[in-house]
All heavy atoms as an XYZ file, in Angstrom:
928
protein
N      74.970    -43.027    -46.489
C      74.833    -44.218    -45.680
C      76.167    -44.925    -45.532
O      76.508    -45.399    -44.466
C      73.776    -45.135    -46.314
C      73.503    -46.371    -45.530
S      72.671    -45.901    -44.021
C      72.511    -47.457    -43.237
N      76.936    -44.996    -46.634
C      78.221    -45.677    -46.554
C      79.207    -44.886    -45.710
O      80.087    -45.479    -45.082
C      78.803    -45.916    -47.957
O      78.939    -44.668    -48.628
C      77.927    -46.845    -48.754
N      79.087    -43.545    -45.678
C      79.960    -42.735    -44.833
C      79.729    -43.049    -43.357
O      80.675    -43.095    -42.569
C      79.751    -41.243    -45.092
C      80.333    -40.821    -46.429
O      81.241    -41.468    -46.937
N      79.801    -39.756    -46.983
N      78.484    -43.259    -42.978
C      78.165    -43.588    -41.588
C      78.781    -44.936    -41.223
O      79.366    -45.090    -40.148
C      76.643    -43.602    -41.376
C      76.069    -42.193    -41.576
C      76.283    -44.135    -40.002
C      74.568    -42.140    -41.566
N      78.669    -45.903    -42.114
C      79.236    -47.220    -41.854
C      80.755    -47.143    -41.755
O      81.366    -47.744    -40.869
C      78.795    -48.216    -42.950
C      77.278    -48.418    -42.897
C      79.512    -49.550    -42.802
C      76.718    -49.207    -44.050
N      81.376    -46.375    -42.626
C      82.827    -46.229    -42.593
C      83.284    -45.556    -41.299
O      84.252    -45.982    -40.672
C      83.301    -45.412    -43.792
C      83.225    -46.146    -45.114
C      83.678    -45.250    -46.250
C      83.487    -45.907    -47.596
N      83.851    -45.021    -48.703
N      82.566    -44.504    -40.878
C      82.929    -43.806    -39.653
C      82.750    -44.706    -38.433
O      83.575    -44.695    -37.514
C      82.103    -42.538    -39.497
C      82.485    -41.447    -40.473
C      81.614    -40.225    -40.309
C      81.957    -39.167    -41.345
N      81.092    -37.989    -41.226
N      81.697    -45.495    -38.416
C      81.462    -46.411    -37.307
C      82.540    -47.476    -37.244
O      83.048    -47.811    -36.166
C      80.072    -47.067    -37.444
O      79.085    -46.049    -37.570
C      79.754    -47.933    -36.253
N      82.916    -48.035    -38.387
C      83.971    -49.044    -38.424
C      85.299    -48.454    -37.971
O      86.052    -49.081    -37.223
C      84.085    -49.630    -39.831
N      85.604    -47.236    -38.395
C      86.845    -46.572    -37.994
C      86.859    -46.314    -36.497
O      87.873    -46.535    -35.827
C      87.020    -45.261    -38.771
C      88.293    -44.481    -38.461
C      89.518    -45.306    -38.833
C      88.279    -43.162    -39.205
N      85.727    -45.883    -35.944
C      85.642    -45.643    -34.495
C      85.838    -46.943    -33.726
O      86.491    -46.971    -32.680
C      84.305    -45.011    -34.145
N      85.298    -48.040    -34.247
C      85.487    -49.340    -33.601
C      86.932    -49.783    -33.624
O      87.449    -50.311    -32.642
N      87.609    -49.565    -34.740
C      89.026    -49.933    -34.830
C      89.878    -49.090    -33.881
O      90.810    -49.596    -33.250
C      89.521    -49.774    -36.262
C      89.043    -50.841    -37.250
C      89.489    -50.497    -38.660
C      89.566    -52.197    -36.846
N      89.559    -47.810    -33.780
C      90.300    -46.938    -32.869
C      90.094    -47.402    -31.423
O      91.038    -47.464    -30.625
C      89.873    -45.467    -33.053
C      90.416    -44.581    -31.948
C      90.316    -44.976    -34.411
N      88.869    -47.760    -31.076
C      88.575    -48.224    -29.717
C      89.308    -49.535    -29.424
O      89.850    -49.722    -28.331
C      87.083    -48.395    -29.527
N      89.339    -50.444    -30.387
C      90.044    -51.714    -30.195
C      91.538    -51.502    -30.049
O      92.189    -52.149    -29.227
C      89.752    -52.658    -31.357
C      88.385    -53.334    -31.354
C      88.201    -54.165    -32.614
C      88.220    -54.194    -30.122
N      92.105    -50.610    -30.840
C      93.540    -50.357    -30.722
C      93.863    -49.696    -29.385
O      94.914    -49.959    -28.797
C      94.024    -49.500    -31.891
O      93.421    -48.218    -31.847
N      92.974    -48.855    -28.874
C      93.197    -48.233    -27.568
C      93.149    -49.273    -26.460
O      93.929    -49.219    -25.506
C      92.162    -47.144    -27.322
N      92.257    -50.243    -26.583
C      92.184    -51.303    -25.585
C      93.400    -52.208    -25.659
O      93.876    -52.717    -24.646
C      90.897    -52.116    -25.765
C      89.659    -51.405    -25.270
S      88.219    -52.454    -25.251
C      87.996    -52.751    -26.996
N      93.899    -52.452    -26.846
C      95.074    -53.295    -27.000
C      96.300    -52.628    -26.398
O      97.218    -53.303    -25.921
C      95.307    -53.609    -28.474
N      96.340    -51.305    -26.394
C      97.475    -50.576    -25.842
C      97.418    -50.522    -24.316
O      98.424    -50.242    -23.677
C      97.515    -49.169    -26.416
N      96.260    -50.784    -23.711
C      96.122    -50.734    -22.255
C      96.891    -51.895    -21.635
O      96.987    -52.967    -22.210
C      94.644    -50.815    -21.872
N      97.455    -51.707    -20.462
C      98.193    -52.789    -19.808
C      97.261    -53.954    -19.453
O      96.077    -53.772    -19.200
C      98.760    -52.144    -18.544
C      98.326    -50.746    -18.528
C      97.513    -50.471    -19.742
N      97.821    -55.161    -19.404
C      97.034    -56.363    -19.146
C      96.486    -56.395    -17.732
O      95.506    -57.072    -17.453
C      97.878    -57.604    -19.414
N      97.090    -55.678    -16.789
C      96.634    -55.679    -15.402
C      95.256    -55.047    -15.271
O      94.498    -55.369    -14.364
C      97.633    -54.930    -14.531
N      94.912    -54.151    -16.153
C      93.619    -53.476    -16.072
C      92.555    -54.158    -16.931
O      91.420    -53.707    -16.962
C      93.754    -52.019    -16.505
C      94.685    -51.241    -15.638
N      94.379    -50.914    -14.350
C      95.929    -50.755    -15.873
C      95.391    -50.244    -13.820
N      96.349    -50.131    -14.728
N      92.885    -55.225    -17.622
C      91.948    -55.864    -18.544
C      90.803    -56.540    -17.819
O      89.719    -56.692    -18.370
C      92.681    -56.879    -19.423
N      91.012    -56.951    -16.550
C      89.926    -57.634    -15.862
C      88.835    -56.669    -15.412
O      87.785    -57.089    -14.933
C      90.462    -58.421    -14.669
C      91.125    -57.525    -13.640
O      91.474    -56.379    -13.981
O      91.298    -57.989    -12.511
N      89.027    -55.386    -15.570
C      88.020    -54.410    -15.211
C      87.119    -54.014    -16.358
O      86.211    -53.237    -16.193
N      87.337    -54.577    -17.555
C      86.522    -54.237    -18.712
C      85.412    -55.262    -18.889
O      85.644    -56.464    -18.807
C      87.381    -54.217    -19.985
C      88.463    -53.154    -20.056
C      89.289    -53.360    -21.309
C      87.843    -51.774    -20.044
N      84.214    -54.782    -19.103
C      83.089    -55.667    -19.348
C      82.377    -55.200    -20.603
O      82.161    -54.009    -20.799
C      82.106    -55.639    -18.171
C      82.700    -56.199    -16.906
C      83.173    -55.355    -15.911
C      82.797    -57.565    -16.719
C      83.728    -55.850    -14.759
C      83.346    -58.078    -15.566
C      83.815    -57.226    -14.581
O      84.362    -57.725    -13.456
N      82.008    -56.145    -21.428
C      81.271    -55.836    -22.647
C      79.882    -56.440    -22.543
O      79.716    -57.564    -22.069
C      81.972    -56.418    -23.883
C      83.292    -55.779    -24.168
C      84.471    -56.389    -23.798
C      83.339    -54.555    -24.800
C      85.683    -55.801    -24.054
C      84.552    -53.943    -25.059
C      85.726    -54.570    -24.688
N      78.887    -55.694    -22.989
C      77.528    -56.206    -23.015
C      76.918    -55.825    -24.345
O      76.891    -54.652    -24.706
C      76.694    -55.618    -21.881
C      75.269    -56.117    -21.897
C      74.448    -55.535    -20.751
O      74.943    -54.763    -19.947
N      73.191    -55.912    -20.698
N      76.435    -56.818    -25.061
C      75.772    -56.591    -26.330
C      74.314    -56.976    -26.176
O      73.989    -57.962    -25.529
C      76.405    -57.430    -27.448
C      77.836    -57.073    -27.698
C      78.862    -57.827    -27.168
C      78.149    -55.958    -28.454
C      80.171    -57.496    -27.389
C      79.464    -55.605    -28.672
C      80.479    -56.379    -28.142
N      73.435    -56.231    -26.761
C      72.024    -56.592    -26.708
C      71.230    -55.592    -25.905
O      71.403    -54.376    -26.013
N      70.377    -56.112    -25.021
C      69.469    -55.275    -24.254
C      70.204    -54.571    -23.128
O      71.108    -55.110    -22.517
C      68.347    -56.127    -23.669
C      67.507    -56.872    -24.689
C      66.532    -57.793    -23.979
C      66.749    -55.888    -25.547
N      69.812    -53.343    -22.839
C      70.425    -52.603    -21.745
C      69.507    -52.656    -20.534
O      68.328    -52.983    -20.634
C      70.668    -51.155    -22.162
O      69.433    -50.538    -22.445
N      70.052    -52.328    -19.389
C      69.237    -52.286    -18.184
C      69.076    -53.639    -17.521
O      68.260    -53.796    -16.626
N      69.795    -54.648    -17.950
C      69.720    -55.953    -17.303
C      68.486    -56.751    -17.661
O      68.126    -57.682    -16.952
N      67.784    -56.375    -18.717
C      66.610    -57.148    -19.123
C      67.034    -58.533    -19.573
O      68.033    -58.705    -20.255
C      65.871    -56.459    -20.272
C      65.297    -55.123    -19.844
O      65.086    -54.949    -18.631
O      65.074    -54.272    -20.711
N      66.269    -59.519    -19.187
C      66.579    -60.899    -19.556
C      65.478    -61.395    -20.473
O      64.291    -61.240    -20.178
C      66.664    -61.800    -18.304
C      66.932    -63.233    -18.700
C      67.747    -61.293    -17.375
N      65.864    -61.968    -21.586
C      64.901    -62.530    -22.520
C      64.926    -64.038    -22.351
O      65.968    -64.671    -22.505
C      65.244    -62.160    -23.979
C      64.274    -62.816    -24.934
C      65.228    -60.655    -24.135
N      63.798    -64.610    -21.987
C      63.719    -66.051    -21.769
C      63.310    -66.740    -23.055
O      62.418    -66.278    -23.761
C      62.710    -66.376    -20.671
C      63.150    -65.883    -19.317
C      62.642    -64.709    -18.799
C      64.098    -66.589    -18.593
C      63.053    -64.248    -17.569
C      64.522    -66.126    -17.359
C      63.999    -64.960    -16.842
O      64.405    -64.506    -15.643
N      63.975    -67.840    -23.355
C      63.644    -68.614    -24.543
C      62.318    -69.315    -24.312
O      62.083    -69.885    -23.253
C      64.733    -69.668    -24.807
C      64.447    -70.521    -25.998
C      65.541    -71.561    -26.150
C      65.181    -72.507    -27.241
N      64.298    -73.570    -26.824
N      61.475    -69.219    -25.292
C      60.184    -69.870    -25.196
C      60.373    -71.379    -25.242
O      61.048    -71.918    -26.102
C      59.294    -69.438    -26.363
C      57.950    -70.124    -26.361
C      57.140    -69.792    -27.599
O      57.497    -68.843    -28.305
O      56.176    -70.494    -27.844
N      59.782    -72.083    -24.297
C      59.858    -73.539    -24.267
C      58.582    -74.094    -24.880
O      57.537    -73.446    -24.872
C      59.988    -74.053    -22.830
C      61.194    -73.534    -22.117
C      62.471    -74.009    -22.720
N      62.595    -75.443    -22.587
C      63.696    -76.119    -22.748
N      64.795    -75.493    -23.051
N      63.732    -77.413    -22.631
N      58.669    -75.286    -25.421
C      57.516    -75.903    -26.057
C      57.002    -77.040    -25.187
O      57.752    -77.944    -24.821
C      57.894    -76.442    -27.436
C      58.157    -75.330    -28.417
O      57.430    -74.332    -28.356
O      59.071    -75.453    -29.232
N      55.738    -76.973    -24.851
C      55.101    -78.012    -24.052
C      53.937    -78.580    -24.848
O      53.241    -77.868    -25.556
C      54.581    -77.436    -22.741
C      55.669    -76.885    -21.853
C      56.012    -75.548    -21.904
C      56.351    -77.713    -20.980
C      57.010    -75.045    -21.100
C      57.354    -77.215    -20.171
C      57.674    -75.882    -20.233
O      58.663    -75.385    -19.440
N      53.703    -79.876    -24.707
C      52.538    -80.447    -25.364
C      51.345    -80.314    -24.428
O      51.432    -79.728    -23.359
C      52.800    -81.891    -25.787
C      52.893    -82.833    -24.613
O      52.952    -82.356    -23.462
O      52.899    -84.053    -24.840
N      50.230    -80.884    -24.797
C      49.018    -80.685    -24.012
C      49.062    -81.396    -22.664
O      48.247    -81.134    -21.796
C      47.797    -81.130    -24.812
C      47.802    -82.589    -25.170
C      46.658    -82.924    -26.080
N      46.809    -84.283    -26.541
C      45.823    -85.112    -26.686
N      44.592    -84.715    -26.434
N      46.033    -86.335    -27.106
N      50.009    -82.319    -22.465
C      50.146    -83.020    -21.201
C      51.213    -82.407    -20.314
O      51.522    -82.946    -19.264
C      50.472    -84.495    -21.448
C      49.442    -85.185    -22.277
N      48.158    -85.422    -21.849
C      49.495    -85.666    -23.542
C      47.473    -86.033    -22.796
N      48.264    -86.183    -23.843
N      51.819    -81.295    -20.767
C      52.809    -80.610    -19.963
C      54.223    -81.111    -20.143
O      55.114    -80.724    -19.412
N      54.449    -82.007    -21.110
C      55.804    -82.511    -21.343
C      56.599    -81.466    -22.108
O      56.096    -80.874    -23.054
C      55.763    -83.820    -22.130
C      55.182    -84.963    -21.318
C      55.201    -86.223    -22.127
N      54.297    -86.080    -23.265
C      53.385    -86.963    -23.616
N      53.244    -88.069    -22.941
N      52.623    -86.755    -24.648
N      57.826    -81.277    -21.702
C      58.696    -80.278    -22.307
C      59.469    -80.919    -23.457
O      60.187    -81.892    -23.263
C      59.658    -79.743    -21.256
C      60.555    -78.652    -21.781
O      60.312    -78.186    -22.907
O      61.484    -78.260    -21.064
N      59.326    -80.361    -24.668
C      60.036    -80.886    -25.820
C      61.317    -80.122    -26.114
O      62.102    -80.530    -26.941
C      59.146    -80.857    -27.066
C      58.124    -81.953    -27.066
C      56.817    -81.692    -26.744
C      58.484    -83.252    -27.369
C      55.879    -82.689    -26.725
C      57.556    -84.255    -27.356
C      56.247    -83.969    -27.034
O      55.338    -84.971    -27.017
N      61.542    -78.999    -25.450
C      62.774    -78.249    -25.628
C      63.003    -77.823    -27.060
O      62.112    -77.320    -27.733
N      64.226    -78.039    -27.554
C      64.563    -77.606    -28.910
C      63.857    -78.440    -29.965
O      63.595    -77.982    -31.053
C      66.069    -77.699    -29.107
C      66.815    -76.780    -28.204
C      68.260    -76.863    -28.471
N      68.722    -75.514    -28.673
C      69.778    -75.190    -29.345
N      70.521    -76.093    -29.888
N      70.118    -73.943    -29.476
N      63.579    -79.700    -29.686
C      62.915    -80.545    -30.660
C      61.427    -80.206    -30.774
O      60.720    -80.781    -31.572
C      63.050    -82.028    -30.276
C      64.433    -82.568    -30.353
C      64.843    -82.916    -31.733
N      63.955    -83.882    -32.327
C      63.853    -84.078    -33.621
N      64.585    -83.379    -34.433
N      63.033    -84.971    -34.108
N      60.931    -79.270    -29.978
C      59.522    -78.932    -29.992
C      59.076    -78.198    -31.240
O      57.899    -78.005    -31.465
N      59.985    -77.801    -32.089
C      59.629    -77.037    -33.278
C      59.379    -77.915    -34.483
O      59.150    -77.412    -35.564
C      60.744    -76.052    -33.606
C      61.056    -75.142    -32.467
C      60.422    -73.815    -32.670
N      60.770    -72.938    -31.575
C      59.891    -72.185    -30.959
N      58.656    -72.187    -31.347
N      60.260    -71.419    -29.970
N      59.455    -79.224    -34.333
C      59.207    -80.128    -35.455
C      58.020    -81.008    -35.129
O      57.662    -81.200    -33.976
C      60.446    -81.011    -35.771
C      61.615    -80.163    -36.186
C      60.803    -81.883    -34.603
N      57.429    -81.549    -36.160
C      56.303    -82.460    -35.995
C      56.841    -83.835    -35.599
O      57.670    -84.400    -36.291
C      55.528    -82.542    -37.305
S      54.137    -83.670    -37.236
N      56.380    -84.358    -34.486
C      56.791    -85.685    -34.038
C      55.706    -86.695    -34.398
O      54.556    -86.314    -34.660
C      57.017    -85.697    -32.518
O      55.785    -85.381    -31.871
C      58.086    -84.696    -32.117
N      56.028    -87.988    -34.416
C      54.992    -88.994    -34.715
C      53.812    -88.942    -33.744
O      52.661    -89.142    -34.148
C      55.749    -90.317    -34.607
C      57.156    -89.972    -34.936
C      57.369    -88.604    -34.370
N      54.093    -88.665    -32.465
C      52.994    -88.581    -31.496
C      52.054    -87.422    -31.818
O      50.828    -87.563    -31.728
C      53.556    -88.409    -30.073
C      54.297    -89.611    -29.564
C      55.727    -89.680    -30.062
O      56.262    -88.652    -30.544
O      56.305    -90.779    -29.986
N      52.624    -86.292    -32.195
C      51.785    -85.147    -32.567
C      50.986    -85.439    -33.826
O      49.843    -85.018    -33.960
C      52.646    -83.907    -32.779
C      53.194    -83.338    -31.510
C      53.992    -82.098    -31.800
N      54.546    -81.574    -30.558
C      55.491    -80.691    -30.501
N      56.018    -80.212    -31.614
N      55.949    -80.264    -29.353
N      51.586    -86.155    -34.773
C      50.876    -86.499    -36.003
C      49.707    -87.428    -35.702
O      48.612    -87.273    -36.267
C      51.836    -87.137    -37.002
N      49.909    -88.402    -34.813
C      48.812    -89.305    -34.443
C      47.690    -88.542    -33.751
O      46.503    -88.765    -34.039
C      49.339    -90.417    -33.534
C      50.245    -91.446    -34.186
C      50.855    -92.365    -33.143
C      49.484    -92.260    -35.213
N      48.041    -87.624    -32.847
C      47.023    -86.813    -32.173
C      46.235    -85.966    -33.167
O      45.007    -85.864    -33.093
C      47.662    -85.899    -31.130
C      48.117    -86.655    -29.893
O      47.667    -87.805    -29.703
O      48.917    -86.083    -29.131
N      46.927    -85.368    -34.125
C      46.248    -84.515    -35.088
C      45.341    -85.337    -36.000
O      44.244    -84.896    -36.353
C      47.252    -83.720    -35.923
C      46.565    -82.741    -36.859
C      47.509    -81.739    -37.433
C      46.755    -80.751    -38.298
N      47.619    -79.699    -38.811
N      45.784    -86.532    -36.386
C      44.940    -87.390    -37.222
C      43.647    -87.742    -36.491
O      42.566    -87.741    -37.092
C      45.698    -88.656    -37.613
N      43.752    -88.021    -35.203
C      42.534    -88.304    -34.434
C      41.633    -87.082    -34.351
O      40.406    -87.196    -34.449
C      42.896    -88.787    -33.036
C      43.435    -90.198    -33.027
C      43.819    -90.661    -31.631
O      43.886    -89.811    -30.710
O      44.061    -91.861    -31.479
N      42.223    -85.900    -34.189
C      41.406    -84.682    -34.152
C      40.748    -84.395    -35.493
O      39.701    -83.744    -35.553
C      42.277    -83.490    -33.738
C      42.641    -83.482    -32.283
C      43.206    -82.148    -31.842
N      44.247    -81.634    -32.713
C      45.544    -81.861    -32.569
N      45.969    -82.641    -31.599
N      46.424    -81.324    -33.392
N      41.358    -84.873    -36.597
C      40.771    -84.679    -37.923
C      39.698    -85.718    -38.251
O      39.149    -85.709    -39.342
C      41.871    -84.727    -38.986
C      42.826    -83.530    -38.995
C      43.965    -83.766    -39.974
C      42.086    -82.256    -39.356
N      39.417    -86.626    -37.311
C      38.334    -87.575    -37.512
C      38.769    -88.986    -37.868
O      37.921    -89.840    -38.129
N      40.050    -89.260    -37.886
C      40.527    -90.614    -38.154
C      40.397    -91.450    -36.884
O      40.637    -90.976    -35.783
C      41.993    -90.592    -38.601
C      42.182    -90.174    -40.021
C      42.151    -88.841    -40.379
C      42.406    -91.114    -41.014
C      42.326    -88.448    -41.681
C      42.588    -90.729    -42.321
C      42.540    -89.391    -42.659
N      40.010    -92.718    -37.045
C      39.894    -93.645    -35.919
C      40.853    -94.798    -36.144
O      41.211    -95.121    -37.273
C      38.459    -94.183    -35.797
C      37.428    -93.108    -35.592
C      37.594    -92.478    -34.206
N      36.662    -91.366    -34.033
C      37.053    -90.107    -33.896
N      38.311    -89.796    -33.927
N      36.175    -89.159    -33.722
N      41.272    -95.433    -35.047
C      42.209    -96.557    -35.092
C      43.474    -96.187    -35.883
O      43.895    -96.899    -36.785
C      41.537    -97.793    -35.678
C      40.370    -98.281    -34.827
C      39.590    -99.383    -35.461
N      40.460   -100.515    -35.822
C      40.067   -101.517    -36.587
N      38.847   -101.521    -37.079
N      40.884   -102.498    -36.866
N      44.049    -95.053    -35.537
C      45.198    -94.536    -36.276
C      46.434    -95.379    -36.012
O      46.624    -95.907    -34.915
C      45.477    -93.053    -35.937
C      44.372    -92.174    -36.428
C      45.711    -92.861    -34.464
N      47.241    -95.548    -37.055
C      48.499    -96.283    -36.970
C      49.572    -95.508    -37.704
O      49.305    -94.873    -38.722
C      48.354    -97.660    -37.628
C      47.317    -98.553    -37.007
C      47.102    -99.814    -37.814
O      47.680    -99.934    -38.921
O      46.355   -100.673    -37.337
N      50.771    -95.616    -37.210
C      51.915    -94.978    -37.842
C      52.426    -95.888    -38.953
O      52.750    -97.042    -38.729
C      53.004    -94.750    -36.795
C      54.109    -93.793    -37.110
C      53.552    -92.402    -37.363
C      55.103    -93.768    -35.988
N      52.447    -95.380    -40.181
C      52.888    -96.189    -41.316
C      54.361    -95.977    -41.638
O      55.130    -96.921    -41.664
C      52.058    -95.854    -42.565
C      50.636    -96.345    -42.501
C      50.549    -97.853    -42.497
O      51.292    -98.511    -43.249
O      49.737    -98.361    -41.714
N      54.754    -94.743    -41.917
C      56.140    -94.443    -42.301
C      56.559    -93.121    -41.681
O      55.766    -92.189    -41.578
C      56.262    -94.325    -43.832
C      56.169    -95.632    -44.569
C      56.341    -95.440    -46.062
N      55.332    -94.600    -46.691
C      54.097    -95.004    -47.000
N      53.718    -96.215    -46.720
N      53.255    -94.185    -47.589
N      57.848    -93.055    -41.342
C      58.435    -91.818    -40.824
C      59.788    -91.642    -41.482
O      60.596    -92.568    -41.516
C      58.630    -91.876    -39.290
C      59.289    -90.611    -38.796
C      57.317    -92.102    -38.590
N      60.017    -90.487    -42.088
C      61.360    -90.135    -42.544
C      61.625    -88.706    -42.133
O      60.856    -88.113    -41.394
C      61.541    -90.382    -44.054
C      60.678    -89.511    -44.928
O      60.218    -88.450    -44.516
N      60.443    -89.942    -46.147
N      62.720    -88.146    -42.597
C      63.081    -86.814    -42.092
C      62.199    -85.703    -42.637
O      62.219    -84.593    -42.122
C      64.540    -86.515    -42.383
C      64.863    -86.391    -43.825
C      66.359    -86.222    -44.035
N      66.628    -85.980    -45.438
C      67.002    -84.825    -45.924
N      67.188    -83.805    -45.133
N      67.213    -84.674    -47.207
N      61.410    -85.979    -43.688
C      60.577    -84.931    -44.291
C      59.092    -85.083    -44.023
O      58.361    -84.098    -44.054
C      60.794    -84.897    -45.806
C      62.190    -84.468    -46.168
O      62.768    -83.617    -45.499
N      62.737    -85.061    -47.202
N      58.638    -86.320    -43.797
C      57.189    -86.498    -43.644
C      56.855    -87.686    -42.761
O      57.688    -88.566    -42.529
C      56.521    -86.634    -44.993
C      56.995    -87.801    -45.781
C      56.436    -87.794    -47.162
N      56.924    -88.961    -47.875
C      56.428    -89.410    -48.969
N      55.424    -88.793    -49.538
N      56.935    -90.472    -49.533
N      55.608    -87.696    -42.300
C      55.071    -88.767    -41.472
C      53.767    -89.218    -42.117
O      52.910    -88.396    -42.425
C      54.800    -88.282    -40.037
C      56.096    -87.814    -39.381
C      54.144    -89.367    -39.219
C      55.896    -87.157    -38.040
N      53.623    -90.523    -42.329
C      52.408    -91.077    -42.930
C      51.657    -91.846    -41.848
O      52.218    -92.729    -41.199
C      52.730    -92.005    -44.119
C      51.450    -92.566    -44.719
C      53.534    -91.258    -45.166
N      50.377    -91.484    -41.654
C      49.523    -92.117    -40.665
C      48.317    -92.694    -41.404
O      47.765    -92.057    -42.302
C      49.058    -91.087    -39.607
C      48.062    -91.690    -38.661
C      50.248    -90.531    -38.856
N      47.916    -93.915    -41.052
C      46.712    -94.490    -41.654
C      45.676    -94.716    -40.564
O      46.010    -94.887    -39.391
C      47.032    -95.807    -42.365
O      47.422    -96.776    -41.426
N      44.425    -94.710    -40.971
C      43.329    -94.915    -40.038
C      42.012    -94.993    -40.797
O      41.970    -94.874    -42.017
N      40.944    -95.217    -40.057
C      39.628    -95.338    -40.677
C      38.931    -93.983    -40.656
O      38.893    -93.309    -39.635
C      38.804    -96.373    -39.948
C      39.466    -97.750    -40.060
C      38.610    -98.890    -39.662
N      37.373    -99.028    -40.374
C      37.194    -99.736    -41.488
N      38.223   -100.325    -42.052
N      36.024    -99.856    -42.021
N      38.414    -93.609    -41.810
C      37.660    -92.365    -41.942
C      36.445    -92.671    -42.791
O      36.579    -93.139    -43.926
C      38.541    -91.292    -42.599
C      37.853    -89.991    -42.866
C      38.205    -88.975    -41.814
C      37.546    -87.670    -42.203
N      38.001    -86.568    -41.479
N      35.252    -92.458    -42.263
C      33.985    -92.748    -42.950
C      33.903    -94.218    -43.346
O      33.426    -94.565    -44.417
C      33.800    -91.858    -44.178
C      33.825    -90.397    -43.871
N      32.886    -89.790    -43.072
C      34.694    -89.427    -44.233
C      33.163    -88.507    -42.966
N      34.261    -88.253    -43.665
N      34.411    -95.105    -42.487
C      34.296    -96.540    -42.722
C      35.332    -97.128    -43.655
O      35.318    -98.330    -43.900
N      36.218    -96.338    -44.206
C      37.242    -96.841    -45.114
C      38.620    -96.480    -44.579
O      38.792    -95.478    -43.906
C      37.065    -96.234    -46.505
C      35.772    -96.597    -47.181
C      35.647    -95.943    -48.542
O      36.614    -95.275    -48.966
O      34.594    -96.083    -49.151
N      39.630    -97.295    -44.954
C      40.996    -96.986    -44.568
C      41.533    -95.853    -45.438
O      41.382    -95.872    -46.654
C      41.905    -98.215    -44.720
C      41.723    -99.189    -43.594
C      40.963   -100.311    -43.603
C      42.280    -99.083    -42.292
N      41.014   -100.931    -42.387
C      41.821   -100.199    -41.554
C      43.111    -98.176    -41.664
C      42.177   -100.413    -40.234
C      43.463    -98.409    -40.342
C      43.006    -99.511    -39.639
N      42.120    -94.885    -44.800
C      42.694    -93.739    -45.501
C      44.068    -93.436    -44.917
O      44.368    -93.790    -43.782
C      41.810    -92.505    -45.354
O      40.545    -92.718    -45.909
N      44.878    -92.783    -45.719
C      46.194    -92.327    -45.273
C      46.201    -90.810    -45.232
O      45.567    -90.152    -46.062
C      47.301    -92.782    -46.225
C      47.518    -94.277    -46.183
O      47.223    -94.888    -45.149
O      47.996    -94.824    -47.193
N      46.938    -90.274    -44.286
C      47.145    -88.842    -44.219
C      48.654    -88.612    -44.072
O      49.317    -89.302    -43.309
C      46.342    -88.200    -43.061
C      46.499    -86.682    -43.064
C      46.704    -88.786    -41.735
C      45.519    -85.963    -42.174
N      49.180    -87.665    -44.847
C      50.615    -87.388    -44.864
C      50.837    -86.014    -44.248
O      50.242    -85.026    -44.672
C      51.173    -87.438    -46.306
C      52.667    -87.187    -46.304
C      50.845    -88.767    -46.959
N      51.714    -85.990    -43.222
C      52.069    -84.747    -42.532
C      53.494    -84.350    -42.872
O      54.360    -85.207    -43.040
C      51.980    -84.923    -41.014
C      50.607    -85.233    -40.510
C      50.249    -86.520    -40.183
C      49.675    -84.229    -40.359
C      48.991    -86.811    -39.707
C      48.411    -84.508    -39.883
C      48.063    -85.805    -39.551
N      53.734    -83.061    -42.937
C      55.097    -82.548    -43.099
C      55.730    -82.417    -41.724
O      55.061    -82.109    -40.741
C      55.062    -81.182    -43.781
O      56.339    -80.607    -43.759
N      57.029    -82.639    -41.625
C      57.733    -82.496    -40.352
C      58.272    -81.087    -40.177
O      59.012    -80.812    -39.235
C      58.894    -83.480    -40.300
C      58.379    -84.901    -40.279
C      59.372    -85.836    -39.807
N      59.525    -85.697    -38.362
C      60.216    -86.544    -37.637
N      60.817    -87.546    -38.209
N      60.335    -86.376    -36.359
N      57.872    -80.168    -41.050
C      58.441    -78.831    -41.096
C      58.044    -77.927    -39.946
O      58.769    -77.036    -39.587
C      58.066    -78.153    -42.403
C      59.264    -77.647    -43.139
O      60.368    -77.805    -42.608
O      59.090    -77.099    -44.214
N      56.888    -78.099    -39.388
C      56.433    -77.163    -38.374
C      55.875    -77.888    -37.172
O      55.630    -79.092    -37.187
N      55.671    -77.154    -36.103
C      55.172    -77.736    -34.872
C      53.742    -78.236    -35.023
O      53.324    -79.180    -34.370
C      55.232    -76.693    -33.768
C      54.711    -77.216    -32.494
C      54.909    -76.274    -31.376
N      54.417    -76.948    -30.187
C      53.924    -76.345    -29.165
N      53.859    -75.057    -29.148
N      53.505    -77.020    -28.129
N      52.960    -77.610    -35.887
C      51.551    -77.956    -36.017
C      51.289    -79.088    -36.989
O      50.138    -79.344    -37.332
C      50.759    -76.727    -36.429
C      50.817    -75.656    -35.383
O      50.855    -75.950    -34.202
N      50.848    -74.411    -35.797
N      52.302    -79.770    -37.481
C      52.174    -80.897    -38.390
C      51.287    -80.539    -39.602
O      50.155    -81.022    -39.701
C      51.625    -82.133    -37.693
S      52.652    -82.742    -36.378
N      51.772    -79.717    -40.530
C      50.952    -79.354    -41.670
C      50.612    -80.581    -42.519
O      51.446    -81.460    -42.723
C      51.822    -78.394    -42.466
C      53.071    -78.197    -41.709
C      53.083    -79.099    -40.545
N      49.371    -80.636    -42.996
C      48.906    -81.755    -43.808
C      49.357    -81.540    -45.248
O      49.111    -80.502    -45.839
C      47.363    -81.879    -43.746
C      46.878    -82.981    -44.662
C      46.916    -82.118    -42.312
N      50.004    -82.569    -45.810
C      50.410    -82.518    -47.210
C      49.284    -83.040    -48.087
O      48.883    -82.409    -49.061
C      51.696    -83.330    -47.443
C      52.856    -82.701    -46.678
C      52.020    -83.396    -48.941
C      54.131    -83.497    -46.751
N      48.765    -84.229    -47.738
C      47.632    -84.767    -48.505
C      46.913    -85.839    -47.698
O      47.467    -86.427    -46.796
C      48.090    -85.310    -49.845
C      48.799    -86.632    -49.763
C      49.028    -87.257    -51.147
N      50.087    -88.218    -51.021
C      51.349    -88.035    -51.396
N      51.687    -86.894    -51.935
N      52.247    -88.947    -51.207
N      45.670    -86.074    -48.081
C      44.854    -87.147    -47.514
C      44.457    -88.049    -48.658
O      43.882    -87.605    -49.644
C      43.589    -86.573    -46.811
C      44.009    -85.650    -45.665
C      42.718    -87.703    -46.311
C      42.852    -84.979    -44.970
N      44.776    -89.339    -48.530
C      44.432    -90.296    -49.594
C      43.353    -91.223    -49.131
O      43.312    -91.696    -48.055
C      45.656    -91.132    -49.977
C      46.737    -90.326    -50.618
C      47.849    -91.189    -51.092
N      48.844    -91.230    -50.001
C      49.846    -92.068    -49.943
N      49.982    -92.966    -50.855
N      50.695    -92.038    -48.970
């Protein structure tokens, strides 16, 4: 296995030295492509909420709005946002006639539940 890696690295160095020896006038004719062949394009998956709003790169974390929506889906009524920090979101609301708190992690898009108090 190491012989294959050594031979590949040596072939790459030889190719680079050959390109370095080529005159600069011909350099604009060289094109490098890494990845998929055949012109295939891979589109980045975008994140949309249920109302069609695009969250882009921030779509991979739990937001306070998503935490409030999830608390309502879990049966909490009159939900309020209590605390937000970089690791968790605390939401309070009424469940079975009593005030309860639910703590969500900000780690994933689906707002994983840490605990219900």
